[in-house]
C-alpha positions in Angstrom: -21.6 -31.6 -28.5 -24.4 -29.3 -29.4 -26.4 -27.9 -26.5 -30.0 -26.7 -27.0 -32.2 -24.3 -24.6 -33.6 -26.2 -21.7 -37.3 -26.1 -23.1 -36.3 -27.7 -26.3 -33.8 -30.1 -24.8 -36.7 -31.5 -22.3 -39.3 -31.6 -25.0 -37.1 -34.2 -26.5 -37.4 -36.3 -23.3 -39.9 -39.1 -23.8 -39.0 -41.1 -20.9 -41.1 -40.7 -17.8 -44.7 -41.6 -17.9 -46.6 -40.1 -15.0 -50.2 -41.3 -15.7 -52.3 -42.3 -12.6 -53.1 -45.9 -13.4 -56.5 -46.8 -11.8 -56.0 -50.6 -12.3 -53.2 -52.8 -12.4 -51.1 -55.2 -10.3 -48.8 -53.9 -7.7 -45.5 -55.9 -7.6 -43.6 -54.4 -4.6 -44.6 -57.1 -1.9 -43.5 -59.8 -4.3 -42.0 -62.4 -1.9 -40.4 -65.2 -3.8 -40.6 -65.5 -7.4 -39.4 -68.1 -9.9 -36.7 -67.0 -12.3 -37.7 -69.8 -14.6 -41.2 -68.4 -14.9 -39.6 -65.0 -16.0 -37.6 -66.8 -18.6 -40.8 -68.4 -19.9 -42.4 -64.9 -20.0 -39.3 -63.3 -21.7 -39.5 -66.1 -24.4 -43.1 -65.3 -25.0 -42.6 -61.5 -25.3 -39.6 -61.9 -27.5 -41.3 -64.0 -29.9 -43.2 -61.0 -31.3 -41.4 -58.3 -33.3 -44.4 -55.9 -33.1 -45.8 -53.9 -30.3 -47.2 -50.5 -29.6 -47.6 -48.4 -26.4 -49.1 -45.1 -25.5 -48.4 -43.2 -22.3 -46.9 -40.2 -20.7 -43.4 -39.5 -20.2 -41.4 -37.2 -17.9 -37.8 -36.8 -17.0 -35.4 -34.5 -15.1 -31.9 -34.3 -14.1 -32.4 -32.8 -10.7 -32.6 -29.2 -12.0 -34.8 -29.2 -15.2 -37.5 -31.4 -16.6 -40.2 -32.0 -18.9 -43.2 -34.4 -19.7 -45.4 -35.2 -22.5 -47.5 -37.8 -24.5 -45.4 -40.6 -26.1 -46.6 -43.3 -28.7 -44.0 -45.9 -29.5 -44.4 -48.3 -32.3 -42.0 -51.3 -33.1 -42.2 -53.4 -36.2 -39.6 -56.0 -37.1 -36.3 -54.0 -37.2 -38.0 -50.6 -37.2 -39.1 -48.3 -34.3 -40.8 -45.0 -34.3 -41.4 -42.7 -31.3 -43.9 -39.8 -31.6 -43.8 -37.1 -28.8 -46.2 -34.3 -28.0 -45.4 -32.0 -25.2 -47.6 -30.0 -23.0 -50.2 -27.7 -24.9 -48.9 -29.4 -28.2 -45.5 -27.8 -27.9 -42.2 -29.6 -28.6 -43.5 -32.3 -31.0 -41.0 -34.4 -32.6 -40.8 -38.0 -34.3 -37.8 -40.4 -33.9 -37.3 -43.2 -36.6 -34.9 -45.9 -35.8 -34.0 -48.5 -38.5 -31.2 -50.6 -39.7 -29.8 -47.8 -41.8 -29.7 -45.4 -38.8 -31.7 -42.9 -36.9 -33.8 -40.0 -38.2 -35.1 -37.1 -35.9 -37.9 -35.0 -37.3 -38.8 -31.9 -35.2 -42.1 -29.8 -35.4 -40.4 -26.9 -37.1 -39.3 -29.2 -40.1 -35.7 -29.6 -38.8 -34.3 -33.2 -39.7 -31.3 -34.7 -38.2 -29.8 -38.1 -39.0 -27.4 -40.1 -37.0 -25.8 -43.7 -36.9 -26.6 -44.2 -33.2 -29.7 -43.2 -31.3 -28.1 -42.9 -28.1 -25.5 -40.4 -29.5 -28.3 -38.4 -31.2 -30.3 -38.2 -27.9 -27.3 -37.0 -25.8 -26.5 -34.4 -28.5 -29.9 -32.9 -28.0 -30.5 -33.1 -24.2 -27.0 -33.2 -22.9 -27.2 -36.4 -21.0 -27.6 -40.2 -22.0 -30.9 -41.8 -22.0 -30.6 -45.6 -22.5 -33.1 -46.0 -25.2 -31.7 -49.2 -26.5 -32.3 -50.7 -23.1 -35.5 -48.9 -22.5 -37.1 -50.8 -25.4 -36.7 -54.0 -23.1 -37.4 -52.4 -19.8 -40.8 -51.2 -20.9 -41.8 -54.6 -21.6 -40.7 -55.8 -18.1 -37.5 -57.4 -19.5 -33.8 -57.2 -18.8 -31.9 -55.8 -21.8 -29.0 -57.9 -23.4 -25.9 -57.3 -21.5 -24.5 -57.2 -17.9 -26.9 -57.2 -15.1 -25.9 -56.0 -11.6 -29.1 -56.9 -9.8 -32.6 -58.3 -10.5 -35.7 -59.2 -8.4 -38.7 -61.1 -9.2 -42.4 -61.0 -8.1 -45.5 -63.2 -8.7 -45.7 -64.7 -12.1 -41.9 -64.1 -12.8 -42.5 -60.5 -13.2 -39.6 -58.2 -12.6 -39.8 -55.9 -9.6 -36.4 -54.2 -9.5 -33.6 -54.1 -11.9 -30.0 -52.5 -12.0 -28.5 -52.4 -15.4 -26.0 -50.2 -17.1 -25.9 -48.1 -14.1 -29.6 -47.4 -14.1 -32.0 -48.6 -11.2 -35.3 -49.6 -12.6 -38.4 -49.8 -10.4 -41.3 -51.8 -12.0 -44.1 -50.2 -9.8 -47.1 -51.7 -11.6 -48.2 -54.1 -14.2 -51.6 -54.7 -15.9 -53.1 -57.5 -18.1 -53.4 -56.7 -21.9 -54.9 -59.6 -23.8 -53.9 -62.0 -21.2 -50.3 -60.8 -20.9 -48.9 -58.9 -17.8 -47.0 -55.7 -19.1 -45.6 -52.8 -17.1 -47.9 -49.7 -16.8 -45.6 -47.7 -14.5 -41.8 -47.7 -14.1 -39.1 -45.3 -12.9 -35.5 -45.5 -13.9 -32.8 -43.5 -12.1 -29.1 -42.9 -12.6 -27.6 -40.4 -10.0 -29.7 -37.2 -10.4 -31.2 -38.3 -13.8 -34.8 -39.7 -13.5 -37.0 -41.2 -16.1 -40.6 -42.1 -15.5 -43.0 -43.8 -17.6 -46.8 -44.3 -17.1 -48.3 -46.3 -20.0 -52.0 -46.2 -20.6 -52.4 -48.7 -23.4 -50.5 -51.7 -24.9 -50.8 -53.5 -28.2 -48.7 -56.7 -28.5 -49.5 -59.8 -30.6 -48.3 -62.8 -28.6 -48.5 -66.4 -29.2 -49.4 -68.0 -25.8 -48.5 -71.5 -27.2 -44.9 -70.8 -27.4 -42.7 -73.0 -25.1 -39.3 -72.3 -23.8 
């Protein structure tokens, strides 16, 4: 497995958004929530194949870390992530499609792979669950085994344990009438991923029923 210098490894880390959100809905004192309400919400969010988020991401492994600005765009079967580190350093673009994954670095280096998680591990030295993260950022459980989940008001996920990761949904905010996460933390042993999302775009049909 190729190992890169710490600085370049962690400018590839696009997973901990630490923006101070001034507005939003705290979900920690959730009380009882209806799992059926969550299912209705999941159906609503899954009905759209297009969404965009902009925010800040930071990540560390207990010894080293990094942060930067992330823009994530998804359109029917295609996903593109643009990252810019502090002071404009460490920029990269990750394109994910049905034909594989393409990583474009700021220096013009391009690397292709069949699996996005393998490509990420190759560059930073430990696995980031990007496949699952595209669900978690929307406040949804990813397909697969679920070890634990907790719900808050309006069926919003508050805590989730999946694939060995503990995901803490700290805050939601309303975007076009839909509650979406604006701050979440994911931890797995010493590995920590934090996301602070400043803006969301998602075209949702509110008339969809389960």
